[in-house]
C-alpha positions as CSV (number, residue, x, y, z in Angstrom):
1,Q,0.3,0.0,0.2
2,V,1.3,3.5,-0.9
3,Q,0.7,6.7,0.5
4,L,1.1,10.1,-0.6
5,V,1.0,13.3,1.7
6,E,1.3,16.7,0.3
7,S,1.9,20.2,1.6
8,G,2.6,23.4,0.6
9,G,-0.4,25.3,-0.9
10,G,-2.2,28.1,-0.2
11,L,-3.2,31.7,-1.1
12,V,-0.7,33.8,-3.0
13,Q,-1.1,36.8,-5.6
14,A,-0.6,37.1,-9.1
15,G,2.9,37.1,-9.9
16,G,4.1,35.1,-6.9
17,S,5.5,31.6,-6.1
18,L,4.6,28.7,-4.2
19,R,6.4,25.5,-3.6
20,L,4.6,21.9,-3.2
21,S,5.8,19.1,-1.5
22,C,4.8,15.3,-1.7
23,A,6.1,12.5,0.3
24,A,5.9,9.0,-1.1
25,S,5.6,5.8,1.3
26,G,5.1,2.2,1.1
27,S,6.0,-0.7,-1.6
28,I,7.6,1.8,-4.3
29,A,9.3,-0.1,-7.4
30,R,12.5,1.3,-8.5
31,D,11.4,2.1,-11.7
32,N,8.2,4.5,-11.1
33,A,7.3,8.0,-12.1
34,M,6.0,11.1,-9.7
35,A,3.4,13.7,-11.2
36,W,1.6,16.6,-10.6
37,Y,-2.0,16.9,-11.5
38,R,-4.3,19.8,-10.8
39,Q,-8.0,20.1,-11.2
40,P,-9.5,23.7,-11.2
41,P,-13.0,25.0,-10.3
42,G,-15.7,22.8,-12.3
43,K,-13.1,21.6,-14.7
44,Q,-11.7,18.1,-15.1
45,R,-8.2,17.0,-13.3
46,E,-5.0,17.7,-15.6
47,L,-1.6,16.6,-15.9
48,V,0.6,19.6,-14.7
49,A,4.2,17.7,-14.9
50,V,5.8,14.2,-14.5
51,V,9.4,13.5,-13.5
52,T,10.4,9.6,-13.9
53,S,13.0,7.7,-11.4
54,R,15.6,8.5,-14.2
55,G,15.1,12.5,-14.3
56,L,13.0,12.8,-17.3
57,T,10.3,15.3,-16.9
58,N,7.3,16.8,-19.1
59,Y,5.4,19.8,-18.6
60,A,1.7,20.9,-19.7
61,D,2.2,23.9,-22.5
62,S,0.3,26.2,-19.8
63,V,3.1,25.9,-17.3
64,K,6.4,25.8,-19.3
65,G,8.9,28.1,-18.1
66,R,7.0,28.8,-15.3
67,F,6.9,25.4,-13.1
68,T,9.7,23.3,-12.2
69,I,9.2,19.9,-11.0
70,S,12.0,17.8,-9.0
71,R,12.7,14.7,-6.9
72,D,14.5,13.3,-4.4
73,T,14.5,9.8,-5.5
74,P,15.9,8.2,-2.6
75,K,13.4,9.7,-0.5
76,N,10.5,9.2,-2.9
77,T,9.5,12.9,-2.6
78,V,8.2,15.2,-5.4
79,F,8.2,18.9,-5.5
80,L,6.9,21.7,-7.5
81,Q,8.0,25.1,-7.8
82,M,5.5,27.1,-9.4
83,N,6.7,30.9,-10.1
84,S,5.0,33.7,-12.0
85,L,1.7,32.3,-10.6
86,K,-1.7,33.3,-13.0
87,P,-5.2,33.4,-11.4
88,E,-5.8,30.5,-13.7
89,D,-3.6,28.4,-12.0
90,T,-5.9,28.4,-8.8
91,A,-7.0,24.7,-8.5
92,V,-6.6,21.6,-6.4
93,Y,-3.2,20.2,-6.9
94,Y,-2.8,16.4,-6.5
95,C,0.3,14.5,-6.2
96,A,0.4,11.1,-8.2
97,L,2.8,7.7,-8.2
98,H,2.7,5.8,-11.2
99,N,4.2,2.5,-9.6
100,R,3.9,-0.9,-11.1
101,G,0.8,-0.1,-13.5
102,V,-1.1,1.3,-10.9
103,L,-1.9,5.4,-10.0
104,D,-1.8,6.2,-6.6
105,W,-3.2,9.8,-5.6
106,G,-2.7,12.2,-3.0
107,Q,-5.4,14.0,-0.9
108,G,-4.8,17.6,-2.5
109,T,-3.6,20.8,-1.7
110,Q,-5.5,24.1,-2.7
111,V,-3.6,26.7,-4.5
112,T,-5.5,29.9,-4.8
113,V,-4.1,32.7,-7.1
114,S,-5.7,36.3,-6.2
115,S,-5.4,38.7,-9.1
């Protein structure tokens, strides 16, 4: 069983920054990927960024150049540095772990960007 615990959400003004963290614990394969998704109010959940255990990354076009995903692989921790935040980045942000063909989710953390 895998558990994901997120932290770092909050309220920030447009143009500001936030850093999200997510620690995974449990039975985790060496070859895995950790990701951040978000769900804006009234919209579907969408992929924000993903990083593999080998360090390969991919980003949604809407966050490229503003967000950076990174991980501490030995600690199974993933981070999302969010800069130049915009009101449209407001959403519940979820950490996810792609592990042995299963996708596990964190509980979500609210990010609100005021204009």
